[in-house]
C-alpha positions in Angstrom: -2.8 11.7 26.3 -1.2 13.6 23.4 -2.8 15.4 20.5 -1.2 14.3 17.2 -2.2 15.2 13.7 -2.7 12.4 11.2 -2.1 12.5 7.4 -5.7 13.6 6.9 -5.1 16.7 8.9 -7.1 15.5 11.9 -5.9 15.9 15.5 -6.1 12.6 17.4 -5.8 12.2 21.1 -3.7 9.1 21.8 -2.0 7.6 24.9 1.8 8.4 25.2 2.6 4.7 24.7 -0.5 2.9 23.3 -0.5 -0.7 24.5 -3.4 -2.2 22.5 -3.1 -1.4 18.8 -5.2 -2.5 15.9 -4.0 -2.2 12.4 -6.5 -2.1 9.5 -3.9 -1.9 6.7 -1.6 -4.8 5.6 1.5 -2.8 4.7 1.2 -0.8 8.0 0.8 -4.1 9.9 4.1 -5.3 8.6 5.6 -2.0 9.6 4.4 -2.4 13.2 6.0 -5.8 13.3 9.3 -4.3 12.0 9.1 -1.6 14.6 9.1 -4.3 17.3 5.5 -4.0 18.5 4.7 -7.7 18.7 3.4 -7.5 22.2 1.3 -4.3 21.7 -0.5 -5.1 18.4 -3.7 -7.0 19.4 -5.7 -7.0 16.1 -5.2 -7.0 12.3 -7.3 -7.7 9.2 -7.7 -10.9 7.3 -5.6 -9.4 4.6 -2.6 -8.7 6.8 -0.6 -11.7 5.6 2.9 -10.4 6.7 4.4 -11.4 8.9 3.0 -15.0 8.6 3.3 -15.5 12.4 0.9 -12.6 13.1 -1.5 -13.8 10.4 -1.9 -17.1 12.2 -1.7 -15.8 15.8 -3.3 -12.3 16.0 -7.0 -11.6 16.4 -8.6 -10.6 13.1 -11.2 -7.8 13.0 -12.6 -8.4 9.5 -11.4 -7.0 6.2 -9.9 -3.7 5.2 -13.3 -2.6 3.7 -15.6 -4.3 6.3 -14.5 -4.0 9.9 -16.3 -6.1 12.5 -17.1 -3.6 15.3 -17.9 -6.2 17.9 -14.5 -7.8 17.4 -12.8 -4.4 17.7 -14.7 -3.6 20.9 -13.7 -6.9 22.4 -10.1 -6.1 21.9 -10.4 -2.7 23.7 -7.8 -0.9 21.5 -6.2 2.4 22.7 -5.1 3.1 19.1 -6.4 2.1 15.7 -4.3 2.7 12.6 -6.0 3.0 9.2 -5.6 4.5 5.7 -7.9 6.8 3.7 -7.8 4.7 0.5 -7.8 1.2 1.9 -10.5 1.5 4.6 -14.2 2.3 4.2 -15.2 5.8 5.3 -18.2 4.6 7.1 -16.1 2.1 9.1 -13.7 4.8 10.1 -16.4 7.2 11.1 -18.0 4.5 13.3 -14.7 3.5 14.9 -13.6 7.1 15.7 -16.8 7.6 17.8 -15.3 5.1 20.3 -11.6 4.9 19.8 -8.5 7.0 18.7 -8.1 6.4 15.0 -5.0 7.6 13.2 -5.3 7.7 9.5 -2.6 7.7 6.8 -2.9 9.1 3.3 -0.1 7.8 1.1 0.4 8.7 -2.6 4.1 9.1 -2.9 7.3 7.8 -1.4 7.6 11.0 0.6 4.1 10.4 2.0 5.2 6.9 3.0 8.3 8.3 4.8 6.1 10.8 6.7 3.8 8.0 7.6 6.6 5.8 8.9 8.0 8.7 10.9 4.6 9.5 12.4 3.9 6.0 13.4 7.3 5.8 15.1 6.2 8.9 17.0 2.8 7.5 17.8 4.1 4.2 19.2 7.2 5.4 20.9 9.5 3.6 18.4 11.0 6.7 16.8 14.6 5.3 16.9 13.6 2.2 15.0 11.4 4.2 12.5 14.4 6.4 11.8 16.6 3.3 11.1 14.0 2.0 8.6 13.7 5.4 6.9 17.5 5.6 6.5 17.5 2.2 4.9 14.6 3.1 2.5 16.4 6.3 1.5 19.6 4.4 0.8 18.0 1.7 -1.4 15.9 4.1 -3.4 18.9 6.3 -3.8 20.6 3.5 -5.6 17.6 2.6 -7.8 18.5 3.0 -11.4 15.5 3.7 -13.7 15.4 2.6 -17.3 17.9 4.4 -19.6 15.0 5.6 -21.7 11.5 6.1 -20.2 8.9 3.7 -21.4 5.1 4.0 -21.4 3.3 1.5 -19.2 -0.1 0.4 -17.8 -0.5 -1.3 -14.4 -3.5 -3.6 -14.1 -5.1 -4.3 -10.8 -8.3 -6.0 -11.9 -10.0 -8.0 -14.7 -13.6 -8.1 -15.8 -13.8 -5.2 -15.8 -10.2 -4.1 -16.5 -9.0 -1.6 -13.9 -5.7 0.2 -13.8 -3.7 2.3 -11.4 -4.2 5.9 -12.4 -3.5 9.4 -11.3 -2.4 10.2 -7.7 -1.7 6.6 -6.7 1.3 5.2 -4.8 1.7 2.7 -7.7 2.0 5.6 -10.1 5.0 7.1 -8.1 6.7 3.6 -8.0 6.3 3.3 -11.8 8.0 6.7 -12.4 10.9 5.6 -10.1 11.3 2.6 -12.3 11.4 4.8 -15.5 7.9 4.0 -16.6 5.3 6.6 -17.7 1.8 5.6 -16.8 -0.4 6.0 -19.9 -3.5 6.3 -17.6 -2.1 9.0 -15.4 -4.8 11.5 -16.3 -8.0 12.9 -14.9 -9.1 12.4 -11.4 -9.8 8.6 -11.4 -7.3 6.8 -9.2 -8.3 3.4 -10.4 -10.3 3.8 -13.6 -12.2 1.1 -15.4 -11.1 0.8 -19.0 -12.0 -1.1 -22.1 -9.7 -3.3 -24.2 -10.1 -0.6 -26.9 -8.8 2.1 -24.5 -5.8 -0.1 -23.8 -5.2 -0.6 -27.5 -5.5 3.1 -28.2 -3.1 4.0 -25.3 -0.6 1.5 -26.7 1.6 1.1 -23.7 5.1 -0.3 -24.3 5.0 -2.3 -21.1 1.9 -3.9 -19.4 2.3 -4.9 -15.8 -0.2 -7.5 -14.4 -0.2 -7.3 -10.6 -0.6 -10.2 -8.2 -3.1 -8.3 -6.1 -5.9 -7.5 -5.6 -6.7 -9.5 -8.7 -4.4 -12.6 -9.0 -3.1 -12.3 -12.5 -1.3 -15.4 -13.7 0.7 -16.6 -16.7 -2.5 -17.6 -18.5 -3.5 -13.9 -18.7 -0.4 -12.8 -20.6 -1.8 -14.0 -24.0 -5.0 -12.1 -23.4 -3.1 -8.8 -23.2 -0.8 -9.7 -26.1 -3.9 -10.0 -28.3 -4.8 -6.4 -27.3 -1.3 -4.9 -27.6 0.8 -7.4 -29.7 4.0 -5.2 -29.4 3.8 -4.6 -25.6 6.0 -6.4 -23.1 3.6 -8.1 -20.7 5.1 -8.8 -17.3 3.6 -10.5 -14.2 4.6 -8.5 -11.1 4.3 -8.8 -7.3 1.9 -6.1 -6.4 3.2 -5.9 -2.8 6.4 -4.2 -4.0 4.4 -1.6 -6.0 1.6 -0.8 -3.6 2.8 -1.6 0.0 4.2 1.6 1.5 5.6 0.4 4.9 8.8 -1.3 5.7 8.5 -3.6 2.6 9.9 -0.5 0.8 13.3 -1.7 2.0 13.0 -4.6 -0.5 11.2 -2.9 -3.4 14.2 -1.4 -5.3 16.0 -4.7 -5.5 12.8 -6.3 -6.8 12.3 -3.5 -9.4 15.9 -3.8 -10.6 15.3 -7.5 -11.2 12.3 -7.0 -13.5 12.8 -7.3 -17.3 11.0 -4.2 -18.5 13.0 -3.4 -21.7 
């Protein structure tokens, strides 16, 4: 057993080479796949849709916010990997009474890099993790933000409207695209806002994410009525909010968006 510190500052005792891993976070599940851990990951959540082969073949232990303890126990994990924001505190507290639970806390690209490096260390896949990190550094190094910064709002929910706010990973991705989040203020990470607040903030660009709320073409007019001069764009939320190996593809996706 080794004592390793997670991103919440807790020391976790884990086996040197864990053989029965459960992932409670979709973006970290995809990372485990890309680290070559197909034989050692035994459980995922119902929201872990990538890779598709795992979604259809791996045992599911509930959702990110509601873990089925009996299903976890049946899989006898020697390591569970979660995230401070995406998993419910009560679930994590219950799980850590019985199993080693390593938690990430990712708000920036640097945090994501630290997470990938740490999971490489945790799982004995350090060489592959380093390869992924080099690739991420290279593609983000080549990302060209907008020539002139533009104000933006990134919507994650409807009825009520909710946006990505201060201290979120999405906020860091927006900045790297050359977008200034008009709701990057206060302590609320995902504040509820009214149509009047959107109008008053007057973002030049409105991004409607594909997850967790599935915004579609039909919603564009709704936002054009609130901010007639704004550019309203449907975006794939995975590229703005997934902080694992999907980051290798994110800059190319950002570069292809029409944000001007």
